[in-house]
Structure formats: structure tokens, C-alpha cells
ROFI-549037 format. One record per residue (C-alpha): residue number from 0; residue in one letter; x, y, z. Coordinates in Angstrom, 3 decimals. Example, Ala and Ser with C-alpha at 12.3 -4.5 7.8 and 13.67 -1.06 7.14 Angstrom:
ROFI-549037
<atom nr="0" rest="A" x="12.300" y="-4.500" z="7.800"/>
<atom nr="1" rest="S" x="13.670" y="-1.060" z="7.140"/>
end
This chain:
ROFI-549037
<atom nr="0" rest="M" x="0.000" y="0.000" z="0.000"/>
<atom nr="1" rest="A" x="2.733" y="2.482" z="0.950"/>
<atom nr="2" rest="S" x="4.510" y="1.827" z="-2.344"/>
<atom nr="3" rest="K" x="1.397" y="3.116" z="-4.145"/>
<atom nr="4" rest="V" x="0.977" y="6.178" z="-1.930"/>
<atom nr="5" rest="L" x="4.561" y="7.423" z="-1.622"/>
<atom nr="6" rest="P" x="4.963" y="8.433" z="-5.295"/>
<atom nr="7" rest="L" x="1.834" y="10.598" z="-4.955"/>
<atom nr="8" rest="L" x="3.221" y="12.640" z="-2.046"/>
<atom nr="9" rest="W" x="4.844" y="15.994" z="-2.634"/>
<atom nr="10" rest="D" x="7.422" y="17.356" z="-0.195"/>
<atom nr="11" rest="M" x="6.404" y="21.015" z="0.081"/>
<atom nr="12" rest="K" x="9.185" y="21.876" z="2.535"/>
<atom nr="13" rest="R" x="11.988" y="20.513" z="0.397"/>
<atom nr="14" rest="K" x="10.642" y="21.756" z="-2.929"/>
<atom nr="15" rest="V" x="9.260" y="25.165" z="-1.960"/>
<atom nr="16" rest="V" x="9.834" y="26.265" z="1.607"/>
<atom nr="17" rest="D" x="13.590" y="25.646" z="1.811"/>
<atom nr="18" rest="E" x="14.043" y="27.655" z="-1.382"/>
<atom nr="19" rest="C" x="11.806" y="30.608" z="-0.509"/>
<atom nr="20" rest="L" x="11.056" y="30.956" z="3.167"/>
<atom nr="21" rest="C" x="12.954" y="31.270" z="6.420"/>
<atom nr="22" rest="L" x="10.815" y="31.372" z="9.568"/>
<atom nr="23" rest="P" x="11.733" y="32.057" z="13.194"/>
<atom nr="24" rest="A" x="10.794" y="28.508" z="14.222"/>
<atom nr="25" rest="H" x="12.734" y="25.449" z="15.343"/>
<atom nr="26" rest="H" x="10.963" y="23.316" z="12.744"/>
<atom nr="27" rest="Y" x="8.383" y="23.749" z="10.018"/>
<atom nr="28" rest="G" x="5.618" y="21.572" z="11.417"/>
<atom nr="29" rest="L" x="2.126" y="23.007" z="11.157"/>
<atom nr="30" rest="K" x="1.915" y="23.945" z="14.854"/>
<atom nr="31" rest="A" x="5.132" y="25.995" z="14.645"/>
<atom nr="32" rest="V" x="4.329" y="27.639" z="11.312"/>
<atom nr="33" rest="E" x="0.740" y="28.509" z="12.248"/>
<atom nr="34" rest="Q" x="2.137" y="30.525" z="15.168"/>
<atom nr="35" rest="C" x="4.322" y="32.495" z="12.738"/>
<atom nr="36" rest="A" x="1.189" y="33.100" z="10.657"/>
<atom nr="37" rest="E" x="-0.639" y="34.269" z="13.807"/>
<atom nr="38" rest="F" x="-3.231" y="31.489" z="13.692"/>
<atom nr="39" rest="K" x="-4.760" y="30.688" z="17.069"/>
<atom nr="40" rest="C" x="-6.323" y="27.325" z="17.892"/>
<atom nr="41" rest="S" x="-9.109" y="27.098" z="20.430"/>
<atom nr="42" rest="Q" x="-7.472" y="24.169" z="22.232"/>
<atom nr="43" rest="E" x="-4.363" y="24.821" z="24.310"/>
<atom nr="44" rest="D" x="-1.679" y="22.135" z="24.510"/>
<atom nr="45" rest="Y" x="-3.131" y="20.004" z="21.735"/>
<atom nr="46" rest="G" x="-1.131" y="18.334" z="19.002"/>
<atom nr="47" rest="S" x="-0.698" y="15.076" z="17.180"/>
<atom nr="48" rest="L" x="0.578" y="13.186" z="20.238"/>
<atom nr="49" rest="S" x="-2.243" y="14.551" z="22.359"/>
<atom nr="50" rest="S" x="-4.783" y="13.558" z="19.736"/>
<atom nr="51" rest="V" x="-3.435" y="9.987" z="19.677"/>
<atom nr="52" rest="A" x="-3.678" y="9.836" z="23.475"/>
<atom nr="53" rest="R" x="-7.203" y="11.259" z="23.390"/>
<atom nr="54" rest="Y" x="-8.205" y="8.758" z="20.692"/>
<atom nr="55" rest="N" x="-6.982" y="5.977" z="22.974"/>
<atom nr="56" rest="A" x="-9.080" y="7.496" z="25.764"/>
<atom nr="57" rest="Y" x="-12.029" y="7.548" z="23.357"/>
<atom nr="58" rest="L" x="-11.600" y="3.842" z="22.643"/>
<atom nr="59" rest="E" x="-11.390" y="3.067" z="26.358"/>
<atom nr="60" rest="A" x="-14.151" y="5.451" z="27.507"/>
<atom nr="61" rest="A" x="-16.416" y="4.029" z="30.155"/>
<atom nr="62" rest="D" x="-19.636" y="5.498" z="28.792"/>
<atom nr="63" rest="E" x="-21.169" y="7.241" z="25.806"/>
<atom nr="64" rest="T" x="-21.100" y="10.703" z="27.428"/>
<atom nr="65" rest="E" x="-17.334" y="10.546" z="27.910"/>
<atom nr="66" rest="R" x="-16.879" y="9.131" z="24.406"/>
<atom nr="67" rest="R" x="-18.889" y="11.997" z="22.857"/>
<atom nr="68" rest="A" x="-16.896" y="14.632" z="24.771"/>
<atom nr="69" rest="I" x="-13.602" y="13.181" z="23.540"/>
<atom nr="70" rest="Q" x="-14.985" y="12.834" z="20.020"/>
<atom nr="71" rest="K" x="-15.887" y="16.535" z="20.038"/>
<atom nr="72" rest="E" x="-12.326" y="17.440" z="21.100"/>
<atom nr="73" rest="L" x="-10.853" y="15.311" z="18.321"/>
<atom nr="74" rest="L" x="-13.173" y="16.721" z="15.672"/>
<atom nr="75" rest="T" x="-12.350" y="20.267" z="16.782"/>
<atom nr="76" rest="Y" x="-8.622" y="19.515" z="16.616"/>
<atom nr="77" rest="N" x="-8.905" y="18.032" z="13.120"/>
<atom nr="78" rest="E" x="-11.105" y="20.837" z="11.825"/>
<atom nr="79" rest="E" x="-8.769" y="23.487" z="13.193"/>
<atom nr="80" rest="D" x="-5.801" y="21.744" z="11.586"/>
<atom nr="81" rest="C" x="-7.531" y="22.032" z="8.212"/>
<atom nr="82" rest="V" x="-8.381" y="25.689" z="8.819"/>
<atom nr="83" rest="A" x="-4.818" y="26.345" z="10.008"/>
<atom nr="84" rest="M" x="-3.377" y="24.783" z="6.860"/>
<atom nr="85" rest="R" x="-5.530" y="27.037" z="4.685"/>
<atom nr="86" rest="H" x="-4.595" y="30.075" z="6.803"/>
<atom nr="87" rest="V" x="-0.873" y="29.266" z="6.529"/>
<atom nr="88" rest="L" x="-1.150" y="28.762" z="2.778"/>
<atom nr="89" rest="Q" x="-2.881" y="32.129" z="2.326"/>
<atom nr="90" rest="W" x="-0.410" y="33.821" z="4.672"/>
<atom nr="91" rest="A" x="2.620" y="32.357" z="2.894"/>
<atom nr="92" rest="S" x="1.154" y="33.247" z="-0.508"/>
<atom nr="93" rest="G" x="0.889" y="36.842" z="0.665"/>
<atom nr="94" rest="L" x="4.609" y="36.889" z="1.479"/>
<atom nr="95" rest="A" x="5.567" y="36.135" z="-2.111"/>
end
């Protein structure tokens, strides 16, 4: 499966960012770059590792109420990641 997917991926950092952009960030992950672009998430201290931990909590939730609360957190995180990516793209396009 990976052998079919890998050729379809495009390394934006290597092909575009390294050539055109230098940011005051330790790395160019979305969470670091969205801060440079002044994007603010509604959830503090949330990232990919947190979302994996919360998904585990979702799977192990004792009842439906707890499961729904965790599901809402995860959906918010994923939605905001999509919005952040669009914001960063528009912000970076404006720098050109």
C-alpha cells in the first residue's frame, strides 16, 4: 500500500519552503508555522501526540457521554488543523 501512496506525495518543505522561506521557528511543522502566521487554535496544549492519546481514551471510555466529549475534542482539533493549513497557505502566498 505504501509503495502506491509514496509516489503521490509531494514534499512542500523541500521543494518550496527551503528555497523561498525562512521562519523564526525550530521546525516547520504546522503547529510551529501557524504561530508564525498568527493562527490561534481554540485548544491549548493540543497536538498530534495529544490527539493519539485522546483517541486511545475515546476507545477506552467508560460510557457514551465521555466518548462523545472526547470525540468533540478530536473533531475540533482536526477541523482546526484544516483551517490552520488554509490560513498558513494564504499567509505564505501573501509573502511572495
